[in-house]
KEGUKOL-235876 format. One record per atom (N, C-alpha, C): residue in one letter; x, y, z. Coordinates in steps of 0.1 Angstrom, whole numbers, plus 5000, padded with zeros to 4 digits. Last residue first. Layout:
N
AXYZ
...
***
This chain:
594
X478973169370
X477573119369
X477173049381
X481573199378
X480673309379
X479173269378
X482572949372
X482472989386
X481573109388
X482472949345
X481572859352
X481472889366
X484373149340
X482973169336
X482073079344
X486673029349
X486173149355
X484773179352
X486872809331
X486572789345
X486072909353
X487372959308
X486172879309
X485872849323
X489873059314
X488773159312
X487473079313
X491372829315
X491172909328
X490073009326
X491372749288
X490672669298
X490372749311
X490773019264
X491672929272
X490872859283
X488172999239
X488773059250
X489772959257
X486873069208
X487672969215
X488373039226
X483773139193
X484873179201
X485573069207
X481573239166
X482273139174
X483373199181
X478573299147
X479673349156
X480273239164
X476373239133
X477673199127
X478873259135
X473873249143
X474473379140
X475873359133
X473272979146
X472273069141
X472873199136
X475472849157
X475172829143
X474172919137
X477872939177
X476472969175
X476072959161
X480272759193
X479872809180
X478372819180
X483072739215
X481572759214
X481272819200
X485372569233
X484972609219
X483472619219
X487872599256
X486372609255
X486072659241
X490572379262
X489972499256
X488472489257
X491672219292
X491072219279
X490572349275
X494872289308
X493472279309
X492872289295
X497472289298
X497272219311
X495772199313
X498072229263
X497672309274
X497372219287
X500672209239
X499672139247
X499372219259
X501472269204
X501572299218
X500472229225
X503372249175
X502272179183
X502472209198
X503972419145
X504272409159
X503072339166
X505572409113
X504472379122
X504872379136
X507972439098
X506772509094
X505572499103
X510072309109
X510372439103
X509072509099
X508372179138
X509172159126
X509472299121
X507772059171
X507972169162
X508772139150
X505871949199
X506571919186
X506772049178
X505172089222
X505371939222
X506171899210
X505672379241
X505772319228
X505972169230
X503472579260
X504472469260
X504472389247
X502772909247
X502372779253
X503472679251
X503273149235
X503773129248
X503472999254
X502073149210
X503573129210
X504073119224
X499473199217
X499773069212
X501273049213
X499573469225
X499273369235
X499673229230
X500273589200
X501173609212
X500873499222
X498073529184
X499273469182
X500273479193
X494973499185
X495873559195
X497173479194
X493073589157
X493873479164
X494873549173
X490273799159
X490973699151
X491673599159
X488874129154
X489274009162
X489873909153
X488774309133
X489174359146
X489474249156
X490074189101
X489074199111
X489574249125
X492074129083
X491774269085
X490674289096
X492373859081
X493373929088
X492974069091
X489573649089
X490273739079
X491173829087
X488873329096
X489373449102
X490073529092
X486473079101
X487173159090
X487573289096
X486372769116
X486472909118
X487172969106
X484472489122
X485372549112
X485272699112
X484072199141
X483872339140
X484872399130
X482771889131
X483971969134
X483772119131
X480871699127
X480571809136
X481871879141
X481071509108
X481671479121
X481671589131
X479571639088
X479171509092
X479771469106
X480971879084
X479671879090
X479271749095
X483371769072
X483371849084
X482071859091
X482271639049
X482871559060
X482971639073
X481571869034
X480571769039
X481071689050
X484071979029
X483172049038
X481971959043
X485071779012
X485771819024
X484871879034
X483371768991
X483371649000
X484071689013
X481972098987
X482971998984
X482871878994
X480472318993
X479872208985
X480772098982
X482772588989
X481672518995
X481172408986
X485672768999
X485072688989
X483872608996
X485873099012
X485872959014
X485172889002
X487773348994
X486573299000
X486573149002
X490973519000
X490173408995
X488773389002
X493173718998
X491773749001
X490873638996
X496073759005
X495373629004
X493873649007
X497173999010
X497473938997
X496773808995
X497573919044
X497574029034
X497973969020
X495973609051
X497073699053
X496973809042
X493373419067
X493973489056
X495173569060
X492673099081
X492973239082
X493573289069
X490772859095
X491272899082
X491473049083
X490672619120
X490672759117
X491372779104
X488772359135
X489772399124
X489572549121
X488372109159
X488072249155
X489172289145
X489371859160
X487971879165
X487472019161
X491371659140
X491071789144
X489571799148
X491971409129
X491871419143
X491471559148
X492371439102
X491071389106
X490971389121
X494271539085
X493871629096
X492671569103
X494571349065
X495771409071
X495471499082
X492071269056
X492771179065
X494071239071
X491471469038
X490771469051
X491571379061
X494471599023
X493271509023
X492671509037
X495671939018
X495471819026
X494371729022
X497072169006
X496372068999
X496271939007
X496472489019
X497272359022
X496472249016
X495972728993
X495872679007
X496672559008
X496372818968
X495172868975
X495072818989
X498572688958
X498672838959
X497472888967
X497772418955
X498672458966
X498772608968
X494672318948
X495672418943
X496572458954
X492872178961
X493672098952
X494772188946
X492372238996
X492372288982
X493272198974
X492372179023
X491772079014
X491772128999
X491872509035
X492172369038
X491572279028
X492872799020
X491772699020
X492372559024
X494873009042
X494272969029
X493272859031
X496572869070
X496272989062
X495772929048
X495572729103
X496472749091
X495972859082
X495172529131
X495072669126
X496072679114
X493272299150
X494172319139
X494072459133
X493072139180
X492672259173
X493772279162
X492371779185
X493171899186
X492572019178
X492071479206
X491571579196
X492371709196
X493871199211
X493871339215
X493271429204
X494670929209
X493270969211
X493171109217
X497070869200
X496970899214
X495570939218
X496570839173
X496970719181
X496870739196
X496071109168
X494971009167
X495270879174
X498671209171
X497571249180
X496371159180
X499971079149
X500471069163
X499371099173
X498571179127
X498571039130
X498971009145
X499071449129
X497771409130
X497671259134
X501871459124
X501371499137
X499971449139
X501871359097
X502571289108
X502071329122
X500271559084
X499871419084
X500571339095
X501771789087
X500571769094
X500071629095
X503871739068
X504171749083
X502971729091
X502371739044
X503071619049
X503371619063
X501371999044
X500471889044
X501171759049
X503772139042
X502972159054
X501972039055
X504572069016
X505372029028
X504572039041
X502572209001
X502672059001
X503472009013
X503172489009
X501972419014
X501972269012
X505272639002
X505572539012
X504272459016
X504372828984
X505272728979
X505572618989
X502972999001
X502272908992
X503072798986
X504373009033
X504473049019
X503672959011
X505073079067
X504073039057
X504473099043
X506573159088
X507173069079
X506273029067
X505073319104
X506273379098
X506973289088
X503073149112
X502773249102
X503973309096
X503072809114
X503772919119
X503673039109
X500172639118
X501172669109
X501772799113
X499472449148
X499272569140
X500472589130
X497672269171
X498672249160
X498372369150
X496972209204
X496772299193
X497972289183
X495272009228
X496372029219
X495972119208
X493071989243
X494172039250
X495372069240
X489571969242
X490771999234
X491872059242
X487071939253
X488071829255
X489371849247
X484772079249
X485572119261
X486572009264
X482672229225
X483672129228
X484572169240
X479372289211
X480472319220
X481472209221
X477572419182
X477772339194
X478972379202
X477872409148
X477072459159
X477272369171
X479272519116
X478972429126
X478072489137
X481572759106
X480772649102
X480472559114
X481673109110
X481972979115
X481072879110
X482273419112
X482073329101
X482573189104
X483173579132
X481673579129
X481373499117
X485573469156
X485073489143
X483573499142
X488473419175
X487073469175
X486773499160
X490773239196
X490273259182
X488873319184
X491373309222
X492373249214
X492073269199
X490473589242
X490073489232
X491273439224
X491073789260
X491673659262
X491273549252
X489574009252
X491074009250
X491673879252
X486673989232
X487373959245
X488873939243
X485274029209
X486274129212
X486974099225
X483173859209
X484273839200
X485473919202
X481173949226
X482173849231
X483273829222
X479474109212
X480574179220
X481574079225
X477673929201
X478673989192
X479774059201
X477273619220
X476873759217
X477973829209
X476573309216
X477873389214
X477473529210
X474973029228
X474873179227
X476373229226
X473472749213
X474672809219
X474572959217
X471472469211
X471372619213
X472672669220
X471772219187
X472072259201
X472072419201
X471272099163
X470272189168
X470472239182
X473472049135
X473172049149
X472172149154
X472971889106
X472872019112
X472472009126
X474171699082
X473971689096
X474071829101
X472771629051
X473671709058
X473271699073
X472471339029
X471971429040
X473071509046
X472971338994
X473271289007
X472771389017
X472971238960
X472271308971
X472671248984
X474271258927
X474371218941
X473471298949
X473671328900
X474771238903
X474871188917
X471571378874
X471571388889
X472571278894
X472071558846
X472271428852
X472471448867
X470271748824
X470771748837
X470871598842
X470471888792
X470271758800
X470971778813
X468772128772
X469772088781
X469471948787
X468372368745
X467972248752
X469072198761
X467372678732
X468372598739
X467772478746
X465572668700
X465772708714
X466772618721
X467172718668
X466372638677
X466572688691
X468872848651
X467472878650
X466572798659
X471272598655
X470972728648
X469472738646
X470972438687
X471172428672
X470672568666
X472372408716
X471572508709
X471872498694
X472772248746
X472872238732
X471872338726
X474572158775
X473772258768
X473872238753
X474571948804
X475071978791
X474072068784
X475471918838
X474471968828
X475271988815
X475371738869
X476171788857
X475171818846
X475371738905
X474771728892
X475671768881
X474671668939
X475671688928
X474971658915
X473371788970
X473271718957
X474371758948
X472671769004
X473671818994
X473471728981
X470071869026
X470671779017
X471771849009
X468171859057
X468971929048
X469771829039
X465371629057
X466671679063
X467271769053
X463571469044
X463171529057
X464471569065
X463771359019
X464671309029
X464271359043
X461771509006
X461671369006
X462571299017
X462571769009
X461171729014
X461071579015
X465071768997
X464971799011
X463571749017
X464371718970
X465171618977
X465071638993
X462771938964
X462271808963
X463071708971
X464672148969
X463472138976
X462771998976
X466572088949
X466972098963
X465672078972
X465072118925
X465671988929
X466071988944
X464372388926
X463372288927
X463872148930
X466972508925
X466072528937
X464972428938
X467772428899
X468472378911
X467672398924
X465872558883
X465972418883
X466672358895
X466272828889
X464972768892
X465072618893
X468972858880
X468672868894
X467272808898
X468572808851
X469472728860
X469072728874
X466972868827
X466472868841
X467272788851
X468773078806
X468472938809
X468072938824
X468973348806
X468873278793
X468573128794
X469173518828
X468173418828
X467973358814
X471073718834
X470173738822
X469073638820
X471973588858
X471573728857
X470673758846
X472373318853
X471973358866
X471473508866
X473173288826
X472073208831
X471473268844
X475173478822
X474073468811
X472873388816
X476773438845
X475773548845
X474773538833
X478773268853
X477473208849
X476373308848
X481273348859
X480273378869
X478873338865
X484273338849
X483173238849
X482273258861
X485473588830
X485173558844
X483973458844
X488073678807
X486773608810
X486673578825
X489373968792
X489473868803
X488073808806
X488473988757
X488874048770
X488973938780
X486374048728
X487573988735
X487774058748
X482774008730
X483974078727
X485174018733
X480873818738
X480773868724
X482073948720
X480373668760
X481773658754
X481773718740
X478473758790
X478673708776
X480173718772
X477974048811
X477673908807
X477973868793
X480674248819
X479474238811
X479274098808
X482174458842
X481974318839
X480674298832
X484174748839
X482874688840
X482974538836
X485974958833
X485974888846
X484674828849
X486275058808
X485075098815
X485075048829
X488674938801
X488575078799
X487275138806
X488374668808
X489274748816
X488974898814
X485774468809
X486274568800
X487074668808
X485474118811
X485874238818
X486374338808
X482673908805
X483873968800
X484174098807
X481473588817
X481273738814
X482673788810
X480173258809
X481173358812
X480773498810
X478273068801
X478873058814
X479673188818
X477473058775
X476473068785
X476973078799
X479973048762
X479073148758
X477973168769
X481872848765
X481872958775
X480673058773
X482172648746
X481372618758
X481372728769
X483772638723
X482472708723
X481572678735
X486372558722
X485272448721
X483872508720
X487572788727
X487672738714
X486672628711
X486972798754
X486472908746
X486572858731
X488472588764
X486972578764
X486372688755
X490972688760
X490572568753
X489072558752
X491072898778
X491072928764
X490672808755
X491272768803
X489972828799
X489972858784
X493372468801
X493072608804
X491772658798
X492772138814
X492972228803
X492672378807
X493571818824
X493171958829
X493672058818
X492271498820
X493171598815
X492671728820
X492171148829
X491671278830
X492671378825
X492970888832
X492370928819
X491771068820
X494070878858
X494870828846
X494270878833
X493370958883
X493171058873
X493871008860
X493970738900
X492570778898
X492370868886
X496270488891
X496070628893
X494570668890
X496870228885
X496670258900
X496570408902
X497270208858
X495970168864
X495770198878
X498870358837
X498970368852
X497570338858
X500470428808
X499770328815
X499970338830
X500270758796
X501170658801
X500270558810
X497170808777
X498270848785
X499170728789
X496270798742
X496270738755
X497470778764
X495071088726
X496170988727
X496170928741
X491771158736
X492771158726
X493871048728
X490071198756
X489571108745
X490571098734
X490071248789
X490971248778
X490471148767
X487571428805
X487971298802
X488871308789
X488571738822
X487771658812
X488271518811
X488572028842
X488871888840
X487971828830
X489972358837
X488872268839
X489272128836
X490972698847
X491172568840
X490072468844
X490072918861
X490972938849
X491272808842
X487573068879
X488072948874
X488872968861
X488473358898
X487673288889
X488373168884
X489973518915
X489173418921
X488273338911
X491073718900
X491973628906
X491273508912
X488773858893
X489573798883
X490573688888
X488073948919
X487173858912
X487973788900
X490174128924
X489974008932
X489073908926
X489574318904
X490774248904
X490774118912
X487074408913
X487074328901
X488474258900
X486974368949
X487274438937
X487174348925
X486274198970
X486474338973
X486674428961
X483573968968
X484874008963
X485074158966
X481373788980
X481873918984
X483273948981
X479773658950
X480473638963
X481073768967
X476973838936
X478173768935
X478773738949
X473573798931
X474473858940
X475773778940
X471673668916
X472473778909
X473573828918
X470473478933
X471473428923
X472173538916
X469473448961
X469973578955
X470973538944
X468673198968
X467773308970
X468173438964
X470873038962
X469773028953
X468673138956
X473973208965
X472773158972
X471673148962
X477073088950
X475973188952
X474873128960
X480273058935
X479373028946
X478373138948
X482272908912
X481473028914
X480372988924
X485672788920
X484272768915
X483472898918
X488772648923
X488072768921
X486672738914
X488772338943
X489272438934
X488472558932
X488072128959
X488272258965
X488972358956
X487371888948
X488771898952
X489072038958
X484771938940
X484971848951
X486371848956
X485272118918
X484572158930
X484872068942
X486671968899
X487072108903
X486472148916
X485171748895
X486371728903
X486871868907
X483071768877
X482871818891
X484071808900
X484271878845
X483971768855
X483871828869
X483172198833
X483872068832
X483471978843
X482872488853
X482972438839
X483672298840
X480872498883
X482172498876
X481972448862
X479272618912
X479272578898
X480672588892
X477572578942
X478872598936
X478872538922
X475072718963
X475372648951
X476772678947
X473172708993
X474372758986
X474572668974
X470472819015
X471272719008
X472472789001
X468772939032
X468572969018
X469472879009
X469372899058
X468372809052
X468172829038
X471073119064
X471672979063
X470672889056
X470173399042
X470073329055
X470673179053
X471473689025
X471073549025
X471073489039
X472373949022
X471173929030
X470673779031
X475073829041
X473873909040
X473673949026
X476173499035
X476473639038
X475273719035
X476473179049
X475573269042
X476073409046
X477772939057
X478573069054
X477773169047
X476172719058
X476872769071
X477572899069
X473272649043
X474572719041
X475172779054
X471372399030
X471672469042
X473072529040
X471172259007
X469972329011
X470172409024
X473672288982
X473272248996
X472072329000
X475172158952
X474172248959
X473772188973
X477472148927
X477172098940
X476272198947
X477972098892
X477472168903
X477272088916
X479172168860
X479072078871
X478772158883
X478372238826
X478272278840
X478372158849
X479072098803
X479172238803
X479172298818
X481071798807
X479771868808
X480072018807
X483371648784
X483071708796
X481671778796
X486071528767
X484671498769
X484371558783
X488471598742
X487971618755
X486471588756
X489471628716
X489971518724
X489571528739
X486571768705
X487871728701
X488371608709
X484371728727
X484871848720
X486371818717
X481471558736
X482771548732
X483171678724
X479671618767
X479671618752
X481171608748
X478171448796
X479071548789
X478871538774
X478071218821
X477371328815
X478271428808
X479070888817
X479571028821
X478671128814
X477270608829
X477670698818
X478070828824
X478670388854
X477670488850
X478170578838
X478870148877
X479370178864
X478270268857
X479570138911
X478570188901
X479370208888
X480069878934
X480669968924
X479570008914
X480369818970
X479669808957
X480269908947
X482269698996
X482269788984
X481369738973
X481969709031
X481969629019
X481769729007
X482669729065
X482769789052
X482869689041
X482869599089
X481569649085
X481569699070
X485469539093
X484669429088
X483269479084
X486369769105
X486769749091
X485869639085
X483769939123
X484769829122
X485069809108
X482970249134
X482870159122
X483970069121
X483570409155
X482370329156
X482170239145
X485670569148
X485970459158
X484770369158
X485670629113
X485370669126
X485470549135
X488070639088
X487070549094
X486870589109
X490270779079
X488970849080
X487970769088
X492270599078
X492370709087
X491070779089
X491370429057
X491670369070
X491670479081
X491070609036
X489870539041
X490170479055
X493770679032
X492770779036
X491470719042
X494970439026
X495270499039
X494270599042
X492770189011
X493770289011
X493870369024
X490769999010
X491869979020
X492970089020
X489170078990
X488470039003
X489570039014
X490670088968
X490570208975
X489770188989
X490269838955
X491469858963
X491369988972
X487869888941
X487869788952
X489069818961
X488870078923
X487870118933
X487770018944
X490569898909
X491070018916
X490170068926
X488769718898
X489769668908
X490369788915
X487569888880
X486769828891
X487669778902
X489569958862
X488970058870
X488169998882
X490169708851
X491169768859
X490569878868
X487769668837
X488169568848
X489169638857
X487969868818
X486869868828
X487169778839
X490269798803
X490269918811
X489169928821
X489269558792
X490369548801
X490469678809
X487169648776
X486869548786
X488069558797
X488569798757
X487569858765
X487269778778
X490169588745
X490769698752
X489769768762
X488069438734
X489069378743
X489669488752
X486769588715
X486069568727
X487069508738
X488569848698
X488369708700
X487769688714
X488870128699
X488070068688
X487769918690
X488170298729
X489070218721
X488270148710
X486770448746
X486570478732
X487570398723
X486770488774
X485970378768
X485770388753
X487770668792
X487270718779
X486370608772
X486870658827
X487570598815
X486970638802
X487270758860
X486670778847
X487470728836
X486870638892
X487770648880
X486970658868
X486770718925
X486070718913
X487070728901
X487470588958
X487870628945
X486670638935
X486570728990
X486970618981
X487070668967
X485870969001
X487070899006
X487470788997
X483671118994
X484871148987
X486071068992
X482171069025
X482071139012
X483471169006
X480970859043
X482370869038
X482470939025
X478770939067
X478970959053
X480470969049
X477370819090
X478770809088
X479070819073
X474570859092
X475370889104
X476870889101
X473570809065
X473170929073
X474170959084
X476070729040
X474970689049
X474670809058
X478170779024
X476970859022
X475770809030
X479470459029
X479570579021
X478270649020
X479270219040
X479370329049
X479270459042
X479170049018
X478070039028
X478070169037
X480170228988
X480370139000
X479170139009
X480670278959
X479370288967
X479470188978
X482670438935
X482570368947
X481170378953
X482470428899
X482270498912
X482170408924
X483470488869
X483370378878
X483570428892
X481970638841
X482470658855
X482370538863
X482770628807
X482170568818
X482770618831
X482370748773
X482970748786
X482170688797
X481370488749
X481470628753
X481970628768
X480670238739
X482070298736
X482070448739
X478969948745
X479170078749
X480570128746
X478869678737
X477869768732
X478069918735
X480869538749
X480569508735
X479669618729
X480769608776
X481769678768
X481569648753
X478669438785
X478569588786
X479569658776
X479769188782
X478569218774
X478369378774
X481869198801
X482169178787
X480969218778
X480369218824
X481169328820
X481569318805
X479168968824
X478369088824
X479169208819
X481468798827
X480568788815
X479668908813
X482668878851
X483368908838
X482368898826
X480968768871
X480968908868
X481568948855
X481668498870
X480268538867
X480168688864
X484368498878
X483968468864
X482568518860
X485568768898
X484768648897
X484368628882
X488868898888
X487468918892
X486668788891
X492068828902
X491068808891
X489668828897
X494969048908
X493868948912
X492868938902
X496569258901
X496969118897
X495969008901
X495269468913
X495269458898
X495769328893
X495769428940
X494369418935
X494369398919
X498469488940
X498069358945
X496569338939
X498469768933
X499069668924
X498669518928
X497169878955
X496569888941
X497169778932
X498969818975
X497569768976
X496969768962
X501069978966
X501269828967
X499869758968
X499970228968
X500470188955
X500570028955
X499470268996
X498370258986
X498870198973
X501470049017
X501170179011
X500170159000
X500469829044
X500869849030
X500569989025
X499369789068
X500769839068
X501169869053
X496869699063
X496969819072
X498369869072
X497269459049
X496769579042
X496869709050
X498869209046
X498969309057
X498469449052
X496568969032
X497669059031
X497669159043
X494268829035
X495368779043
X496668869041
X492368939019
X492268979033
X493468929041
X492868808995
X493468948997
X493368989011
X492268568982
X492868568996
X493568708999
X490768558960
X492168598958
X492968608971
X488268488970
X488968388960
X490368428958
X487768708987
X487868568992
X488668488983
X487468938971
X488468938982
X488768788986
X485468848953
X486768888948
X487868878959
X483268808971
X483868688964
X485268728958
X482869068980
X483268958990
X483868838982
X482169188955
X483369228963
X483869118972
X479869058950
X480969038941
X482269078947
X478269148971
X478569008971
X479768978961
X477569418965
X478669388975
X479069238975
X476969468930
X476669458944
X477769398952
X477469698906
X477969568910
X477869558925
X474969858888
X475669858901
X476169708904
X474770068860
X474769928865
X475569918878
X473070348847
X474070288856
X473770138858
X472270658832
X472270518831
X473370448839
X471770938854
X472470878842
X472470728843
X468671038864
X469870978869
X470570908857
X467471338847
X467471198850
X468671158858
X465771568827
X466371548840
X466271398843
X466071768800
X465871628803
X466571608817
X464472078794
X465572008801
X465171858804
X462372218784
X463572218776
X464772138782
X460372208803
X460172128791
X461472118782
X460072188833
X461172238826
X461172168812
X457472098839
X458072198847
X459172268840
X456771888823
X456172018820
X456772128828
X458071658834
X458571728822
X458071858819
X458171668870
X457471638858
X458071718846
X459571588895
X460071668884
X459471638871
X458271398911
X458171538915
X458771638904
X458571138902
X457271178909
X457171328909
X460971108890
X459871068883
X458571128889
X462571188912
X462571268900
X461371238892
X462170968929
X461771098933
X461671188921
X463470758916
X461970758917
X461470888921
X466070858917
X465470828904
X463970828905
X466570858944
X466370988938
X465770968924
X466970588949
X465970658956
X465570788949
X469270538934
X467970458931
X466770538937
X471070708947
X470670728933
X469370658929
X471170578972
X470670718971
X470270748957
X472370328965
X470970338970
X470370478970
X474770418956
X473870368946
X472470358951
X475770518981
X475670608969
X474670548959
X475670288999
X474970419002
X474770498989
X475069958985
X475870058991
X475170198992
X473569738977
X473869838967
X474969938972
X474269388985
X473769518988
X474269618978
X473969108962
X474269168975
X473669308976
X473768978938
X472668968947
X472869038960
X474769098905
X474969028918
X473769038926
X474169408891
X474869278889
X475169218902
X471269598884
X472169548894
X472769418889
X470269918869
X470269778871
X471369728880
X468570168855
X469370148867
X469169998871
X467070168833
X468270248832
X469170228844
X465369878818
X465669968830
X466970038828
X465369748793
X464169798799
X464369898810
X468169868773
X467469778781
X466169838786
X469870028758
X468569998752
X467769888760
X472270048772
X471570168767
X470170138763
X472969788782
X473169908790
X472270028785
X472169468787
X471869578777
X471969708785
X472269268805
X473369278795
X473069378784
X470469318824
X470069228814
X471069228802
X470569318859
X471269368847
X470969268836
X467569328877
X468769248873
X469269308860
X466469618895
X466269508885
X467669448880
X467969648928
X467469698915
X467169588906
X467169618963
X467769578951
X467269648939
X466269778984
X467169668987
X467869618975
X465970128984
X465669998977
X466669898981
X465470289015
X466270269003
X465870138997
X464070299038
X463370369027
X464170349014
X465670189057
X464370119054
X463770179041
X467670369062
X467970259054
X466670179050
X466470709059
X466770589066
X466870469057
X467970919034
X466870879042
X467270749049
X471171079036
X470270999029
X469070959039
***
């Protein structure tokens, strides 16, 4: 985000009219807005100035209507219920959530919430907006909770109660374990205060589901650009349904805005079929689920792609594979396997999706004066005989931290025999010379079925090393942070937050591409953690023989933790995306030669 001086200190006061009030972005309380809400208020003005309706006449572009509960309400809630006196650092998340649910919100706040629920009966997103969240130096991206509620109960009392429960859940997430573990050493717990955004969900109702046609995350700088794209060309990830698919590291379609027709580097159509989105998230508008106010996904439902096809939402998003011709053809006119590659829009240009995203990225980057990441959701409508019309809801903007340190890693260096890890696909830029600990998943024990257990074992080792203030190198297989255990290890950031460098490797039969644009990857760049991608078929990679000869500190059935006498040398050249990790003795030899 831009500097704090450029963010609005306050929004217009909430006038108890959500849809038909004078302002679409308002504030309850007199405190601070938090990073996320401040960013949305900033981008609201930017859109009005730079995204004139004439640019895209068939698209309504706006920040969805929102009311922000300022931080003074959070302070009052904590104080009047004496919640700060609880042993929050020792309590599990479930107990914290229950304690917050039994506490009462300030009376002044309840009146505004009651007025809101009397007039609104469409889905709402209750989103965190803490003081530390999405700030330039310490962006707590995706650490705190967002809870979506259907808000479609026929009586206002029920809608009011569900909204109150969601707000309390977001408040409680301030103290959840992930937030505590994520908190960098420079941010004291007393620095953190929580504002809450109540915002309309961008989407359309299809039977018992409410969801957007397209959710997207776009970055103006891409650490994993593949030829001919350059890092500064950026990257976009798109998915059907709610953006949870992308931010959780699920399957999404990724492309460079400079080359929207170029698919990700799949080796074959079969690999593309395996790597396409097969299910999507939506708000559950049907039968109420089991009551669970302490669950973030209480009112969400995950459905297979065939449900979306029945809903009629694949026509502009999917292509069809014809096995007899071994061809992938844009559209869904004929039966066959579907691939969510958004070709009707990106290849056939039936809708100016890429032009729209590129213009938004450029406008945000020029205003923030730094590389940015944005999140958005799009709905599409085409009445018979009428041109396609769309609505784009701008959901978030945050700055990316791009290191400008000059590091040289020549291509011939990747083949050095003593390299512990070498790759020409690395996220980040810079050096590290303080890592003595290496934690790696044992390749002979790895199985997709074991990935949840791997995550749990890593959490314990990570906590021990953080307590000892020992940064470490982490090596594993598949996508780190994936919500699908079959695609990689489903860790939260807090479970590996002590890693200074992270390696993601493939195995035969695991030809995955990295997910981009997720909170996980934003946090990596924010804390300047190097991220190495190593494919098993490359001539360089991971020196497993060397790793297995190092002194073992801890070992489980799935993970080994070794410790070195001298620190590793980690070097990443962000210009070429080449990176190498050398043993400490090799680094000392290099320095002696110089």
